[in-house]
C-alpha positions in Angstrom: -72.3 -24.6 11.5 -69.0 -23.4 12.9 -69.4 -25.5 16.4 -70.5 -28.8 17.8 -73.3 -29.3 19.8 -70.4 -29.7 22.7 -68.9 -26.2 21.8 -72.2 -25.1 21.4 -72.8 -25.6 24.8 -69.5 -24.6 27.2 -69.8 -21.6 25.3 -73.1 -20.6 26.7 -71.6 -21.8 29.3 -68.6 -18.7 29.7 -71.6 -16.3 27.8 -74.2 -17.0 31.3 -71.4 -15.7 33.1 -71.5 -12.5 31.6 -75.6 -12.1 31.7 -73.5 -10.6 35.7 -72.3 -8.4 34.0 -72.4 -3.9 34.6 -74.0 -3.5 30.7 -76.7 -6.0 31.6 -77.4 -6.0 35.2 -78.0 -2.7 35.2 -80.1 -2.2 31.9 -78.1 -0.6 29.3 -77.5 -3.5 27.2 -79.5 -6.8 26.2 -78.1 -9.7 24.6 -79.1 -13.1 22.9 -77.7 -15.8 20.9 -79.0 -17.1 18.3 -78.1 -21.1 18.3 -78.2 -23.9 15.0 -81.6 -25.5 16.5 -80.7 -28.8 17.9 -78.6 -27.5 20.2 -81.4 -24.3 21.3 -83.7 -26.7 24.1 -80.2 -27.0 26.2 -78.9 -23.3 25.1 -82.2 -22.5 26.6 -81.8 -24.6 29.4 -77.9 -23.0 30.2 -79.5 -19.9 30.5 -82.2 -20.4 32.2 -82.4 -17.6 35.9 -80.0 -15.3 32.9 -81.2 -11.9 31.2 -80.3 -13.0 27.8 -82.2 -14.8 25.5 -82.6 -17.5 22.7 -83.4 -17.7 19.8 -82.7 -19.3 16.0 -81.3 -19.2 13.1 -83.9 -18.7 10.7 -87.6 -20.2 10.8 -90.1 -21.6 8.4 -93.1 -19.2 6.8 -96.0 -22.3 7.6 -97.2 -22.1 11.1 -97.3 -26.3 10.7 -98.2 -28.9 7.9 -96.5 -30.9 5.1 -92.6 -29.2 5.3 -90.1 -31.8 6.1 -86.8 -30.3 7.1 -88.3 -27.3 8.3 -89.0 -25.7 11.7 -92.1 -23.7 12.5 -92.3 -20.9 15.0 -94.7 -22.3 17.7 -92.4 -25.5 18.1 -89.7 -21.6 18.0 -91.8 -19.8 21.2 -92.2 -23.3 23.1 -88.8 -23.9 23.4 -88.6 -20.9 25.0 -86.9 -18.9 21.6 -87.8 -15.2 21.5 -85.8 -14.1 18.7 -85.5 -15.6 15.4 -83.2 -14.6 11.8 -85.1 -14.0 8.9 -83.9 -12.1 5.6 -79.7 -13.6 6.5 -77.5 -12.8 2.8 -76.0 -16.2 3.5 -80.3 -17.4 3.5 -80.9 -15.1 0.3 -77.4 -16.1 -1.8 -78.2 -19.8 -1.6 -80.9 -20.9 -0.9 -82.9 -18.4 -2.8 -84.5 -16.3 -0.2 -86.8 -14.0 -1.8 -88.4 -10.4 -0.6 -92.2 -11.9 -1.2 -91.0 -14.9 1.4 -88.4 -13.3 3.7 -92.1 -11.2 4.7 -93.3 -14.3 4.9 -90.9 -15.4 8.1 -91.4 -12.0 9.3 -95.3 -12.7 10.1 -95.0 -15.8 10.7 -91.9 -15.0 13.8 -94.5 -11.9 14.9 -97.5 -13.7 15.3 -96.0 -16.1 16.9 -94.6 -13.3 19.5 -91.4 -13.9 18.7 -88.9 -10.5 18.2 -87.7 -11.2 14.1 -83.9 -10.4 13.8 -84.4 -8.6 10.7 -81.7 -9.5 8.3 -80.9 -6.5 5.9 -78.1 -5.4 3.6 -76.5 -4.1 -0.4 -75.9 -7.1 -2.5 -72.4 -4.6 -3.5 -71.3 -1.6 -2.5 -72.3 1.3 -3.5 -72.9 4.7 -2.0 -74.6 5.1 1.3 -77.5 7.3 0.5 -78.0 4.5 -1.8 -76.8 1.1 1.0 -79.6 3.7 2.9 -82.8 3.4 0.1 -82.2 -0.3 -0.2 -82.7 -0.9 3.5 -85.8 0.8 3.9 -87.1 -1.1 1.1 -86.3 -4.0 1.9 -87.3 -2.8 5.9 -91.4 -2.0 3.9 -91.0 -5.1 2.3 -91.1 -7.5 4.8 -92.5 -5.6 7.7 -95.5 -5.1 4.7 -98.8 -4.5 7.2 -97.5 -6.5 9.9 -97.0 -5.4 13.5 -94.9 -6.1 16.4 -91.1 -5.7 17.7 -88.4 -5.9 15.6 -84.5 -5.6 15.4 -83.0 -4.9 12.4 -79.0 -6.1 11.7 -77.2 -4.0 8.8 -75.2 -6.5 6.9 -74.1 -5.4 3.5 -72.8 -8.7 2.2 -70.0 -7.3 0.7 -68.5 -6.9 4.2 -69.9 -10.4 5.8 -67.2 -12.9 6.2 -64.5 -9.4 5.1 -61.9 -8.8 7.3 -62.6 -5.3 8.1 -66.2 -4.1 8.4 -67.8 -1.2 6.8 -65.8 2.0 7.2 -68.2 3.8 10.2 -69.7 6.5 8.7 -71.0 5.0 6.4 -72.5 2.6 9.2 -74.1 5.6 11.1 -75.6 7.2 7.6 -77.7 4.0 6.8 -78.6 2.9 10.2 -79.2 6.5 11.4 -81.8 6.6 8.1 -83.6 3.6 9.0 -83.3 4.5 12.7 -85.0 7.6 11.3 -87.5 6.8 8.6 -88.6 3.8 10.2 -88.3 3.9 14.4 -86.6 1.2 14.4 -84.1 -0.8 16.7 -81.2 -1.1 14.5 -77.8 -3.4 15.1 -75.2 -3.2 13.0 -73.6 -6.7 11.9 -71.1 -8.0 8.8 -67.7 -8.8 10.1 -69.0 -6.7 13.5 -66.5 -7.6 17.0 -64.5 -5.8 19.7 -63.3 -2.0 19.4 -66.4 -1.2 17.1 -69.5 0.1 19.1 -66.5 2.4 20.5 -66.1 3.8 17.4 -69.8 4.0 16.7 -71.7 5.7 19.7 -74.8 5.9 19.5 -75.4 5.8 16.0 -76.6 2.3 15.7 -78.1 0.8 19.0 -76.3 -3.0 18.9 -74.1 -5.7 17.9 -74.6 -8.5 15.1 -71.7 -10.9 16.1 -70.5 -13.5 14.0 -67.8 -15.6 14.1 -65.4 -12.4 16.0 -68.5 -12.9 18.9 -66.9 -17.1 19.1 -64.5 -16.1 22.0 -66.6 -15.4 24.5 -63.4 -12.7 26.1 -64.8 -10.8 22.8 -68.4 -10.4 24.1 -67.4 -9.1 27.3 -64.7 -6.4 25.7 -68.4 -5.9 23.6 -70.3 -5.0 26.7 -67.7 -3.5 28.4 -68.3 -0.9 25.7 -72.0 -1.0 25.9 -71.5 0.3 29.7 -68.6 2.6 29.0 -71.2 4.5 25.9 -73.5 4.4 28.9 -72.3 6.1 31.2 -71.1 8.2 28.6 -74.6 9.4 27.8 
């Protein structure tokens, strides 16, 4: 809830201009954006014809029914969404979403052919091995017996909104454990911005950007980093 609808469209237009960036055009990076619900149709139009995908910040655990104020997976899919965020720390903290509800929402995303961007992270700062164990358990709980493509967004709660991200060694250990144990793509959020991807290298599969992406120039800088990493590999 940082952008107005008008600013969302202006930002999307600037980011759409980045779709021809060599990192994206060359298949080295993928980009998705998750606007507020009311802006999804217009944002989808802005990115039409580009490789940039559009998703939502949340979804209802049920597809249809008497759930006033909720938005179901079938509607998101109808609007052209390909991704949906599930289980963000703020949803857990402010709205009481627990592991059981996160699992239901993850299943709802998958049965509607939406890629869940599954947010996991330890509430308090703990050693990296404890953080990794916590996050592995969160992913396993959310997926249950459900199958399908998933992107895990590692966001330690204590780093969200902080001045700096978690230490690189901590991020690398947690993300590496998730990738090795679960075979999933893992991106890092939690005060992620320009410069971090270069420092993390191949220990992560990408970044989950928040306020540091409010300036489209920063998005371009991170795509530059992704391209340099790809060339280096």
